[in-house]
N, C-alpha and C positions, 0 to 999 in steps of 0.2 A: 189212402194214404198210398202211396207211389209204388208200380208194381217194383221198381229199382231195389226197393226197399225189404219187400217182402221176402223172407227165407235165407237172406244173405248176413244176417246175424250183425248190421250197420243198423244205425240209429236215426230213422227220421225226424229230422228237424225239428220239422213240422207237428211234432205229436206235444212238443212241449217247448213252454217259452225260453230265452235264451239265460233268463234268473232263475233257472228251475231251480227248488231247492231241496238236493238232495239228504241223505246223513252222511256220505265222502267221498271222494274221487270226483272223475267229471262231473256231479251232480250238487257238489257240496254248496252250501250256504254262507254264511259268516257268523261271527260270534263276536262278542266281545272277551269273551276270557273260559275259564274250563268250564262254570256251569252256566252262567249265565246264555241263553240264545234271544237272538232278535224275533223267533217268532217260535209257536208251537208247529211243528211237521203234522202232517193228515196224514195216516196210517191204514193201509188195507192189511187185516190178518187173513192167512191163510192156515188153515186147517187140514189135516190129513189123517182117516182111517185107517187103518191097516187089520190086517186079518185078526191079530190078535187083542184088538181093542173096540169100539163100540163109538157109536156118534153121540150118544150123552158125555161119553168120555173127552171127548174132543169137543164137542163145545165145552166142558168143564172148562177145561184146557186153554179152551182160546179166551174164557171169559179170564182165567186168572193171566193171562197174557193182553190182557186189553188193561187190568190194573198195572201190571209190569212199564206197559207202554206209558201209562199217563202217570208214572211215576218217574220214568224216563224224562217226560216234559213234552207229550206228544198226544195228538188225538185221534181215536181211530174214526174212518170214515167209514168204513165199510167191512167185511168179512167173508170170506169163500171156502165153500167146505168140498173135499174130495175123499171118496173111498178107493184105496187102489189095492190088487196085492201083493206092490214090492215099489219101493221108487225109484222112479224113473233116471239112469244113471246120468243125464246129459241137464236133467233143469227138476229133479225130482218129483213135478208133479206132471210132465209129459209137456209135450208142445201145444195142442190144443187147450188143455187147462193154463197154459201160461200164457196164451192168448184171450183167451176167457178174463183173466187175473190184470191184462194188460190196457182192456178196454173199461174194466171196473174202475182201475184207476185215471184211465184218465178222462173216466166220466165226474172223478169224484175229486181229480185235480190232487192225486194223493201228491205225496213229496217220497215215499219208501213203503217198499212191502215187508212187513214182518212175517216169516216163516215159523209155525210153530215148533219144529223138528227142528234139530242141525243137520245146515247145507253144508258138504264138500267144498274146498277153495274152486272146485272145477264148475259144480253146479252155482255159487253162487256168483262165478262169472258169466257164465252164459245165461243167467236170469237178467241181470243189471243189462246186458247187449241187448235180449231181448223186449223188456220190459220199457226199456230207454229210460231207469232210475236205479235207485238204489237198492236191493235187498238183501234185508240180516236176517239171522235165526235167532232164538231163544237167547241164545247163548248171547249174543251181540251186545241185547238189552239187559241182562243182568248184568253181565261185564258193566255197561254203562254206569248203569243205576251205584254201583260198587265206587264206580273214579267218583263220580257227583258226594258220595257217602264218607268214605273213608276220611280218619280223619290225625289219626295216630301214625310215626312214621312207619313203623310195620304195616299196619294195615294198606298206607298209599303201596310200602314197595312191593307188597304182595299180590293188588289188583293190577301194579303196572307190567309185573312179570305174566299174573294169568292175561293181560291182555296182549301184550305182545309175543305172547306163545302161540296166541289165537293168530295174532296176523299173520306170525312169518312162514305159515306154510303156500298165504292167502296169495302173498308177496311175491311167489315162485310162480302162481299162474296169470298175476295178473301186475299191467303198469301204471294200475293206479295210484296215485298217493292217500295217505292217512295222514290228515293234517288236524292238529289241535283246534286249527282256526276253523273247520271245516265247522265245527255246531251241530251234529247229527249226531243221534244214538249210534251208538258204537264208538265215536271216535274220541272220546275226550278221557284224559287220565297226562299223568305228571310223564313228562320226559318228550311227548313228541311235540317237538314245535316246526319241524321241519316240512317244507311240502311237499317234499319228495324221500322219503324213504330209503336208507339204503341200506341195505338189507346185513350189509358185513356190520355195521353199524348198531345193530337191531341184538344180532347175535351176542358180541361184546355187551352189550347192556344189558341182556340175559342174564350173561355170565356173572358181571357185577351186584346186581340186584338178588342173584343166589348165595351169592359170597355174602353179600350182608344181609342176606337171612339168615343165614344159618350163623353170622354170629349174633343177629338176636334171640337167636332160637337157645343158644347156646346162655345168652342173658335170661331168658325166661327158665330154662331147665335150672340155673344155678338155684332162682326165686321159686321155685319149684320143690326143689330141696329142703330149703331154707323152712316150706310152710311143713314138708314129711316131717320134719325135725322134730317140727311142736307139737306133730301126733293130732293135732288139728283134723279135724274130717275134712273133707272135702267135698262139696255139694255143686253141682253144675246143673243151670237152669237151659234147657235145649228144646226146640220146639219150632212151630213152620214161620214163617215170618208173619210180623205183626199178630201173635198171637198171642202178646203182652209181657214176653219175660221181661224186659227192661221195669216196666210197670212191675212186676210181683216186686224185682227186684228192690226199689224204689219203696216200695209196702215194708219188705223185712227187715230193710239196713236203714235205711235214708239215705241212700247211695247219691241221690241227685243225678242217675241217667239219665239222657234226650229219651224223653216216649213220646214217639209222635202215632198218631192212624195213618203208616202211611206203610208201606212195604221195606225191609233193610234200612228203618232209620237210624238204626245203630250198626258196627261193624264189629268194632272195639272189642275184647274182652277184658270186662271188669271184675274182678275181684273184693269183696269185702269182706269183713267179720260180722257172724252174725252169733249174740250170744241166745242160747236156746233156751230153755221154760228150765232144764234141768241144771242149769247154768255150766254143761261144755261150751266150749267154743266151736266154730265148724267156717270153715271159709266158705264163700258164697259168693259161686263164678256167673256171669252172665256172658252168653255167647251167640254169637250167627246166627240168624235165623236160617232156615234151609225153607226149601224152593220142589215143586216136583222139577224134573229133570236140571238139577243144580249141575251147574258147564263142569267136567270133570275138571279144566283149567284153574277154575275155583277150587275146587274139594285140595287139589294137589299143592296149590298155592298157601293157601291157607292151612294149612297143615300142621304147623308152627301151634296155630290157635287152638285149632282143636284139638291139638296134645292134651288139655285140658278136661277135655269131656274124657277121653280114651284112662287116666288115670282119678278120675274121679271113682268115689267111695258109692255115690248115689247120682242120680240124675234126676231130676224134675220136670217130666215131660211134659210144658205147659202148652194146653190146645184153646182156640178157641172155641168156645159153647154156642158162639152166634154163627158161628160159619157156615155155609150152605154143604160142604163134604168133609164133615168130621174127619169119617172112617180115613176119606183119601189123604187128610195131610197127615194123620197120625201112619199110615203106611208108609209116606214119602220120607216122614223123620226116618223113622225106623228101618228104610233100607237106606237114605243117608250114614245114618249110625253102624249099620254092617257093613255102610264100605269102607269106614275107616277105620274101624276096627271097633268099635265100642258096643258093640250088640250085645254084651254079655255085662256091660255094668246094672246090677239094679236099678229100677227105674218108682217112681212113684207119679203117675196118672195125676194133672195137675189140670181141671175143667175150670178156663176163666171165662172172665164177661158175665156171670150168673146174672149181672143188674141187668144186661140185653139178654140175653137167653136162660132165663131160669130154671125152667123142665131140664136137664139132664141127668136122671134118675134112669132112664135108660140105656144111659151107656154107662154110669159106674156101676152100674149090674153090671155090663159085660165088663169092666176093669174092677174087680174086686179091690178095693183096699186106696181106691180113686177118692180124692179130694176134690168138693168145690168151691171155687173162692171170687172175688170179684175185687183186683188188684185196687181197682176205683174207690170202691168205698168199703174195702175192708174186711167184708162178709166172708167168715170161713178163714181168716188167716190163723186164727188160732188153732185153730180145729188141724190145719196145713201144718203149724208147728209141731203138735204133738204126733201127727204121722211120718214127721223126719224125724225127729225123735225115737220115734217107734224103731222106723226102720234101720237105725243108725245102730240103736242097741242090740236088734236081734242080731247083726254082727258081730257083738261082743262076744266076751264069755263071763259069766261072775264066777270070780275067785278070790281066796281068803289067803294072805298071806301075813306072815311075822316079820316085823321088822323089830331088830334090836334098840335102845335108846338110843345108841353113840353115832347111829346109820342115819340118820337125820337128813344125807342126800338119798337115802332110796326111799325114803318118806318121801320127798318133792317131787324124789324122779316118778312114783307112781299116780303121785297127783297132776303130771304134767300130760305124761301119759293114757291116763285114763280117768274115770269118771267113780270118785271115791264116793262109798256109801254110807259107811260105818267104819271109825276107829272106835278100839276097845284097848285100856291099856291092861296089859295084864304079867307075870311073873316074869315073864322071856321076854317079852316085847312089847309093842303094839301090834296088835291083830286089824288087821285090814281086810275088809270083804269092798272088791272095787270091779265096777266091769273095765274088760282090759280087750285091746285086739289082740289075735295069734300071734304078733312083729312083739307086740309088747310084753304078753306075756311071757312067749321066750326070753327076751332080755332081764325079765323078773323069775325065771324060774328059780334059783336060789331061793327063794323067801315065798316060796309057795309051801301054805300047813294044810297037811292033810289029803282030800283028796282036791286035783287036779283042780274042776271044776265044780262049782258051789249048785248043790240042785236048783230048779229054777223055783220049785214049789216053794222054797223059802220067802219068807212073806220079805217084801220091800220099803223104802220109806213111802215111796208114791202109793202103794197101793192100797 
């Protein structure tokens, strides 16, 4: 490389061909559409181990990043590790390591370098100058995958909003263009069709999307209130991406939701009614999968969708029993649940894919009350339904009410809001034994007879 370019921050044109295929900006390629592309990018992955981490954790995270890159439509051609006490403010990895990354990129003819950690706008700009190719972080890759997979109006708006908020600070520090036609990871998403993006227009677009999502959130809130009025319990499926949540929903309800063996196959929440063995009805909702280092932009953008998790009476935490790091996946999901304020919602742990990995006895011992199933074969599904029913019943009280014969409306309300176990005609009316949640019990307090709560030792029909 000529001395004129050494340390100057300029790009040596001899370092790459004139048709170099990067993700966006000066190095952008071409694509025929929002998702289609004319080639699979060649990617170098970079992972950095900080003092609070370990090399093994970095390797596992890079393995997952490689899967994300593959899902986005690109191929890993090399990876580089580094140990640091703290990130370099200018390039995250330091000038020497940046040169090593550049050498590998040239040797492998890579199009893009993807870092496993989030880069600041300044770091991203400096790295692209030094590397002569696009530099992205994990956040950009995940946003790109979400842009490919969003299908509903709300999902598309949420992804576009997250992308714009990610790009806006980068526009201040760079004159690069962001184009839908760029055809690379991190570029795709609805609404971005100009070669040069005007920041003022982007800000207006952000405000418009936020307004649209507020309206959609109101509609979702109306639907949620309607479900609450039915007194049917709400159960949400949560879990690491590709754990099989959609497959479990399909197995339980015949929902027909897309279920594929890839990361983030579905993004949009889907709710179906499920009739339990005891006769009660519940609402079962599939949600977007979680992942390590889930971008804060996505957590914020998908907040209205994730509200279904916060409002749920019970979570089914679906875990891929065949995953190489089961505990790491569980911990990642629980961190995300804590971030959205749903860490106190009761959960049932569901170890899925036992047709692939049947030996989950150790994990079940670690999580008492957990269930092992195969959504593919149906094994363990009956046990799962029993576990759901048991947990939901444990949240109710067994009470006795006396309803006058002329108050059929009250009797109907008890049937709507609870699980009626027995009805006995007596002198003063019909004596009903039923399971009610605290809210329903309060609304029906005028009809309680005898002790407020029937002792649990009283035999029940299923015992």
